[in-house]
C-alpha positions, 0 to 999 in steps of 0.5 A: 245394742245388737247390730243387724245387717240388712237388705231392703228395697225402697219405694222405687224397688231399688235395693240397698244394704246397710247396718242398723242398731236395734234390740231385736230383728223385729225392731230392726224390721220395724225401723226400716219400714218406718223409714220407707224401706221394705226389708228382704233380709235382716241378720244379726252381726256375728250370728250368720253370714252378712248378706251380700248385695251382689248375690241378692242382685244376681238372684233377682236377675236370675228370677227375672231371666228364668221365671217359674215354670221355665225350663232350665237353660231357657231364656225369656226375652219378652216376659209379660208383666201386665194383666188385663183390666178385666182379669184384675177386676175379677181378682178384686171382686173375688178377694173382696168376697173372701174377706167379707166372708171372714177369711183372713187376707193371707188365706184369701190371697193363697186361695186366689193364687191357686185358682188364678189362670193368668200366670203373671197375676198368679205369680204376683198374688204369691209375691203379695202373700209372701210380703204380707206373711213377712209383715208388710201391709197389703198396700206396701206389697202392692206398691212393689208391682206398679205395672199391675196396681196403679196409684188409685188402686194402692191408695184406696187399699191403703185407706181401707187398711187404715180405716179397717174397711178393706173389704168395703174398699175392695168392693168399691174398687171392683165396682169402679173397675166394672163401670169404667170398663163398661164406659170404655167398651162403649166408647171403643165400640162407637169408634170401631164401626166407622174405622172398620167401614173406612178401612173397607172403603180404602181397601175397595178403592185401592183394589179398584184403582190398582187392578180394575181401572188400568184394564179399562184404561187400556180398553179406552186407549184401544177403542177410542184412540186419541179422543179425550176422555171425560174429566172425571175419568181422567181424574180417576185414571190419574189417581189410579196411576199414583196408587199403582206407583206406590206399590212399585219400586222405587216409589214403594220405598218412598211410601214406606218412608212416608208412613214411618215418618208420619208414625214417628212424627205423631208419636213425637208430637203426642209424646211432648207436653204441648203436642199432647195437650193440643191433640187432646184439645182437638179430640174434645172438639172433634165433630161427632166424637168430641162430645162422646169423649168429653162425656166419658172423660167427665164420667171418669173424673167424677167416678175416680175422685168420688170413689177415692174421697168416699174410701177415705183418701185425703182430698189433695192426694185424691186429686193428684191420683185423679189427675194422673189417671184422667186420660186427657191433658185438658182434664188433667190441667183442670184437675191440677188447678182444682188441686192448687185451689183446694190447697189454698183453701178455695172452692173447687168450682171456679177452676172447673168452670174456668177450664171450659170442659165441664158443662154448667150442670156438672159445675152446679152439682159440684157446687151444691155438693161442696156447700152441703158437705156431700161432695163425694156422693154428688161426684158419684151421682154425676158419674152415674148421670154421665154413664147414661149420657155416654149410653145415649151418645153411643146410640145416637152416634151409631144411628147417625154414622151408619147412613153417613158411612154408607153414603161415603162408601157409595160415593167412592165406589159410585165415582169410580163406576161412573168414571168408567162407564162414561167412556163405555157409553161413548164406545157403545155409541160408536159401535152402534153407528158403525153397525148402522152404517154397515 
């Protein structure tokens, strides 16, 4: 039986070489794929130069260092490797439309690669087309680009391929991405308003404290002499002196070090398993914003799990993907318990209820869906309900935050103004008394 030298990539993209016995090169490629490898070169012994791993690696490194379109001799230090979610969403919708219209997958990828403006996605689509043309499945090709296609995307495509409904799954994926992006944008917009107002308030306070209050302090010293100032004025001047020192050496370095330590400390805490869980729990119980984050997390959980199961992904695998894409440790831990319960043949209602995150209405709807055998449909219905809940929460939060932030800004500016005008009133009285005495 002929022997073939091969170069192949494993599921993590690591390259390996070896020799395999097969009746033909096609059979060799098939054996490698069944073993979980993605062959890039298969050559029969004695009929060509054996592929050298070092040359393949060098070629791959050269491709990374000098991507398509780069000038010869140039070096790309920071090459973009991801695409925006909106760009990926448009690609998914367009590919679904082309396949639904009757175009073969390979032709559809070729068409989209030519019109794609994002260079990273265009290069990725070309790579997908090459892999599909060489005999790989679409999901296998996507698995080689984990920075662009996540587990949810790959597994849904795989389920669509196995069921022969790839265009239907791609449409569901596009709808999923659109709705998820819509919810995310609403949450971000709700968060952006108070953050912007808070930043403006801080900038105004720093400006007044660093440049205006010191001038008034000098006026008070010259006009009032050693007379004591009102307590609120003394407090404002004290804060002003601290702020001034923060921007002057050596205190400036203390400020910079403190900010760096706070940032590093936050990243260290959020990067640890326990710290991330504690922060996520705090987020869900934060006044005003906690309810909004909880509703958006429930919406994401329901839509992700419902879409995966509806597309034909096995329930245990769907739960693992949902856990990885939950975005909140508390929700992820609840999904892990659900996975363990389903694995043991138990109901998913008890772990959801024990988590304390999901409201009774959600648990009741999941219970009904499980009993009637319509769990995927019920999960998608929950997602729609909570999309509306997120809309209402954003509108209510915005209407509530506007007066709160206005009052907050007025308190900061008003306190400084009152503190400066109280000594001025005393100065005016003194000047009035002197004029009357004269």
